[in-house]
N, C-alpha and C positions, 0 to 999 in steps of 0.2 A: 439531510440528504437521504432519499429513499434508496432501496436496493436497486431499483430499476435505473435511477439517475446515476448511481455509482457505477453500475455495469456499463451504462452508456458512456460515461466519462472514460472508463477504461478502454472501451472499444473504439470510440470515435474522437476523443479529445486529448490524447497523449497521456492519459492517466496511467496506462500500462508502462510507458517509458519512465514516468516518475517513480512508480512502485518498483520496477526492476532496478533502477538506478539506486534507490534507497537501500534495497536488499543487497545488491552487488557490492556497494561500498563497504559493507560490513563483513564481507567474506574475504579472508586473507588470500585464498587461492585465486580469487578474481584479481586482487591487487598485484599478484605476482605475474599476471599475464602481460604481454606486450600491448602497446596501444592499439595496434591494428586488430589483434585478437579480441581485445576488450570491445571494440566497435562492433565486431561481428556477433559476439555473445550478446551484447545489448540489443542489437537489431533483431536477432532471432528470438530472444526471450521476450522482448516487447511485442513482437508480432504474434507470437504464440499466445501470450496473455490477452492481447486485444481480440484475437480470433476466438479464444475460449470465452471471453466475456460476451462477444457477439452471439456465439452459439448458445450460451445460457439464456440470453434475452430472446433468442429466436425459438429455441426448442424446448425450454422448460416451461411448463404451463404456468400461467399467471397465478393460479391458486397455490401452486407449490412455492413460488416466490413470496406470496403473501404469508404463507405459513413460516417461512424462514425469516421474514422481515424483522420480527421482534429480536431474534438472536443476532441478526446483523446490526440492529440498533444498539444492542448491548456492547458488541465488539467495537463498534465505531465510537461509542461513548467512552469506553475504557481506553482505547487507543488515543483519542483526543485528550483526555484527562492526563494520561501518562506523559504525553509529549508537552503539554502545557506545563506540567510539573517540572519536566526536564529543562524547559526554557527558563522558568522561574528560578530553578536551582543554579543554573549557569549565571544568571543575572544578579542573584542575591544569595551567594553560598553561605553567608553567616546566618541568615535567617533559618536555613535548613539544617544547621549543625545542632547536635544534641546539646541541651543546656546542662551546665555543670552545677 
């Protein structure tokens, strides 16, 4: 996935809601909020992230995005590998325990 595709997914396809949800679920202060407040926090944060992604696509020159693309690819690769490892660990914890 290119950086442009990623930003488009965030701006137009609900990627911002997925990202905000993933982050919010890991914040204890968010968990302490009432359901109605959580809904508003999710809506506002997702909207801001989507608008920010659209602004990056619209106002940042393509050359700048191209220069950032290799670093983006590194972060995406590490993120994907990390979470694949987490899934494997949950499904086969004995494999990932240190050998005695």
